[in-house]
C-alpha positions in Angstrom: 152.4 69.8 76.7 149.3 68.4 75.2 146.5 68.3 77.1 142.9 66.7 76.6 139.9 67.7 78.2 137.0 64.6 78.0 133.7 66.6 78.5 132.8 70.1 77.6 129.9 70.8 79.9 130.0 73.8 82.5 132.9 72.8 84.1 135.3 71.2 81.1 134.1 73.8 79.0 135.4 76.9 81.4 139.0 74.7 82.0 139.3 74.7 77.9 138.4 78.5 78.0 140.9 78.8 80.8 143.6 77.1 79.6 143.7 78.4 75.9 143.3 81.9 77.5 146.2 81.5 79.4 150.3 81.4 79.0 151.0 77.4 79.9 149.6 76.0 76.8 149.0 76.9 73.2 144.9 76.4 72.1 146.3 74.4 69.5 147.6 71.9 71.9 144.0 71.4 73.5 141.7 68.9 72.6 138.6 68.7 73.9 136.0 65.6 73.5 132.5 65.9 74.1 129.5 63.5 72.4 127.6 66.3 71.2 128.5 69.4 68.5 127.0 72.4 70.1 129.0 72.9 73.0 132.3 72.0 70.8 131.2 74.6 68.0 131.0 77.2 70.6 134.6 76.4 71.6 136.0 76.8 67.9 134.2 80.2 67.5 136.1 81.2 70.5 139.2 79.6 69.9 139.4 78.6 66.2 143.0 76.8 66.9 141.4 74.7 69.2 141.1 70.8 68.7 137.8 69.1 69.3 136.5 65.7 68.3 133.8 63.3 69.5 136.1 60.6 70.2 137.2 60.3 73.7 140.2 57.8 73.1 141.3 60.1 70.2 141.4 63.2 72.6 143.5 61.3 74.7 145.6 59.0 73.0 148.6 61.9 72.5 148.2 63.9 75.5 150.5 64.3 77.8 147.6 65.7 80.6 144.1 64.2 80.4 141.8 66.4 82.3 138.5 64.0 83.0 135.4 66.5 83.4 132.3 63.7 83.5 129.7 63.3 86.2 131.2 60.9 88.7 128.8 58.0 87.8 130.5 58.1 84.1 133.6 57.9 85.0 134.3 54.2 85.0 132.6 53.9 81.8 134.7 57.3 80.0 138.1 56.2 81.7 138.4 52.4 81.2 138.5 52.2 77.3 141.1 55.4 77.1 143.7 52.7 78.5 146.1 55.7 80.3 149.2 55.3 80.9 152.6 56.2 82.2 154.0 59.1 81.5 150.8 60.5 81.2 148.7 62.1 84.0 145.2 62.1 85.1 143.7 65.3 86.0 140.1 64.4 87.6 137.3 66.9 88.3 134.6 64.2 89.5 133.7 65.2 93.2 133.6 62.5 95.4 136.4 60.0 93.8 138.9 58.9 96.0 142.6 58.2 94.3 142.1 54.6 95.2 139.2 54.5 92.8 140.8 56.2 90.4 143.5 54.1 90.7 141.4 51.2 89.6 141.1 52.6 85.9 144.5 53.4 84.8 148.0 52.1 85.1 149.4 51.4 88.5 151.4 54.1 89.7 150.0 56.4 87.6 150.4 60.0 88.6 146.9 61.2 89.5 145.4 65.0 90.6 142.1 65.5 91.7 140.9 69.0 91.2 137.6 70.8 92.2 137.3 74.3 90.8 133.8 76.4 91.6 131.9 77.9 89.2 134.0 81.1 89.4 136.4 79.3 87.3 134.2 80.8 84.2 135.4 84.1 85.1 139.2 83.3 85.9 138.2 83.7 89.4 137.9 80.1 90.9 138.8 78.9 94.3 140.4 75.3 92.9 141.5 72.6 95.2 144.2 70.3 94.4 145.4 67.0 95.8 148.2 65.0 93.9 148.9 61.3 93.9 152.1 59.9 93.0 153.1 63.2 91.4 156.7 65.1 91.6 157.0 68.6 92.9 157.9 69.7 89.3 154.5 68.0 88.2 152.9 69.3 91.0 153.7 72.7 90.5 153.0 72.8 86.8 149.4 71.7 87.5 148.8 74.5 90.0 150.5 77.0 87.8 147.7 76.2 85.0 144.9 76.5 87.5 146.2 79.6 89.1 145.9 81.2 85.5 141.9 80.8 86.2 142.0 82.3 90.1 143.6 80.8 93.0 144.4 76.8 93.4 145.4 75.6 96.7 147.3 72.2 97.3 145.7 69.7 100.2 145.6 66.5 101.6 143.1 64.2 99.9 141.8 63.7 103.7 140.9 67.2 103.3 138.5 67.6 100.5 135.1 67.2 101.9 135.4 70.1 103.9 136.9 72.0 101.7 134.8 71.7 99.2 132.0 72.5 101.5 133.4 75.8 102.2 134.3 76.7 98.3 132.0 74.3 95.8 129.1 74.6 98.2 130.4 78.1 99.9 129.8 79.6 97.1 126.2 79.0 96.9 125.8 80.3 100.6 127.3 83.6 99.4 124.8 84.1 96.8 122.1 83.4 99.6 123.5 86.1 101.7 123.6 88.5 98.6 119.9 87.4 97.5 118.8 88.0 101.0 120.5 91.6 101.5 119.3 92.4 97.8 115.9 91.7 99.1 116.6 94.1 102.0 118.0 96.5 99.8 115.0 96.8 97.8 112.7 96.9 100.7 114.7 100.2 101.7 114.0 101.9 97.9 116.5 100.5 95.9 116.4 98.9 92.6 117.3 95.4 92.4 120.1 95.9 90.2 121.5 98.7 92.1 121.6 96.4 95.1 123.1 93.6 93.3 125.7 96.1 91.8 126.5 97.5 95.8 126.6 93.8 97.1 129.0 92.5 94.5 131.2 95.3 95.0 131.3 94.9 98.6 132.1 91.1 98.5 135.0 92.0 96.3 136.4 94.2 98.7 136.3 92.4 101.3 137.8 89.0 99.2 140.9 91.7 98.2 141.1 92.5 101.9 141.6 89.0 103.3 143.7 87.8 100.0 146.1 90.8 99.4 146.0 92.6 102.8 146.1 89.0 104.7 143.9 90.6 107.2 141.6 88.3 109.3 137.8 88.6 109.3 137.4 89.7 113.2 140.2 92.6 112.4 138.1 93.8 109.5 134.8 93.9 111.9 136.3 95.7 114.5 137.8 98.4 112.2 133.9 99.3 111.0 132.1 98.8 114.5 132.5 101.9 116.3 131.0 102.1 119.7 127.1 102.8 119.7 127.2 102.8 115.5 124.8 101.2 113.3 126.9 98.4 112.0 127.8 96.7 115.7 123.8 96.9 116.0 123.5 94.9 113.0 126.2 92.5 113.6 124.7 91.4 116.7 121.3 91.3 115.2 122.7 88.5 113.4 124.1 87.2 116.2 121.0 86.9 118.0 119.6 85.2 115.2 121.9 82.2 115.0 123.9 83.5 111.7 127.3 82.1 112.4 125.4 79.1 113.9 123.5 78.5 110.7 126.9 79.0 108.4 128.6 76.4 110.3 125.6 73.7 110.7 125.3 74.3 106.7 129.1 74.1 106.1 128.5 70.8 108.4 125.7 69.3 106.8 127.6 69.5 103.1 130.4 67.0 104.6 
């Protein structure tokens, strides 16, 4: 299985690193294309057997899967000269470009995937959204396996992308806003910023593990720590008095 990654920016570079560390594709079977040298040199320093080039067409020519990791407004300019044809598979990481639009730039009937990771992919902890078009069950399963090695990949319908992207790609920023605000409260309470940050990060990690591994529900976990007359329920009620839930819902809806 030969994979070409067009674009070595934050997302393209993170995907290249994740694939090279994984077990499904050998580093020597991955080619990364980028117009400038710096990012390619850093990738080569980490993974000497990974192939790099400045020529998109060269990268894509022998690839079974082409991962397009460029800005949405550059997709047509970059994709059309590649002349991708079946049985090649196109994986687009460009947000907002539908299968209908992508289909105009490739061989009719070609297998397409839209993939939206979030920035945690750099740490192998991404929530990655995947939608499939003209794909077999085997192709879909393979792509999910690739991205599951870089976090958690979930197959959804294309029409769900806007809402799911608001929850995951935008949502990670909302989580950081909570952390930032809570850190400020911690500093006011006498903690050093780094201490507060570390405490909050581990608290979030633990909360995530409860939801993912225990398959619990937020309400159940909140009930476990809100004892009658206790300090947690007072804080939870204060959040609600100040519109916390409403603010989150409005933020998600504003991102659609």
